[in-house]
C-alpha positions as MATLAB code, in Angstrom:
seq = 'MGIHFNHKSKAGDRKMQKELKLKMKAEERKKKREEQERLKQEDEMKKLEELTRPDKPPTK';
ca = [
     -39.798   18.373   -6.539;
     -38.455   15.268   -5.048;
     -35.525   12.989   -4.765;
     -35.622   12.115   -8.483;
     -34.462   15.522   -9.653;
     -31.513   15.622   -7.278;
     -30.499   12.003   -7.796;
     -30.016   12.245  -11.537;
     -28.340   15.637  -11.446;
     -25.711   14.415   -8.993;
     -24.812   11.182  -10.811;
     -21.566   12.633  -12.150;
     -20.511   13.764   -8.691;
     -21.166   10.307   -7.251;
     -19.198    8.675  -10.061;
     -16.223   10.983   -9.476;
     -16.346   10.298   -5.718;
     -16.381    6.548   -6.355;
     -13.409    6.755   -8.764;
     -11.464    8.843   -6.241;
     -12.180    6.337   -3.496;
     -10.996    3.426   -5.670;
      -7.850    5.328   -6.642;
      -7.030    6.077   -3.002;
      -7.516    2.428   -2.036;
      -5.230    1.303   -4.859;
      -2.529    3.747   -3.767;
      -2.845    2.562   -0.177;
      -2.463   -1.085   -1.224;
       0.560   -0.199   -3.367;
       2.181    1.704   -0.500;
       1.560   -1.186    1.897;
       2.989   -3.712   -0.577;
       6.126   -1.600   -1.132;
       6.618   -1.248    2.626;
       6.354   -5.014    3.108;
       8.859   -5.631    0.298;
      11.249   -3.093    1.825;
      11.025   -4.727    5.259;
      11.514   -8.161    3.747;
      14.598   -7.000    1.850;
      16.037   -5.306    4.956;
      15.532   -8.500    6.948;
      17.218  -10.544    4.236;
      20.172   -8.138    4.092;
      20.477   -8.269    7.877;
      20.640  -12.072    7.809;
      23.261  -12.007    5.071;
      25.260   -9.432    7.016;
      25.246  -11.666   10.094;
      26.262  -14.726    8.094;
      29.101  -13.048    6.219;
      30.523  -10.885    8.996;
      34.177  -11.963    9.415;
      34.817  -10.282   12.786;
      32.028  -12.088   14.594;
      32.561  -15.761   15.574;
      29.821  -18.187   14.490;
      27.362  -19.138   17.201;
      25.527  -22.417   17.428;
];
């Protein structure tokens, strides 16, 4: 017995592990992208709020 018997028998397990790892990375990237978009939108809304606020005098 040697490494050859174990290597081939565990190919499916390795493939599933690799797919899981790729899926987790994709989810992490998606989450990060959504967070950045949310922060960007909040910042934009904050700027608009400051520009359109009638009770606050404009500062230069």
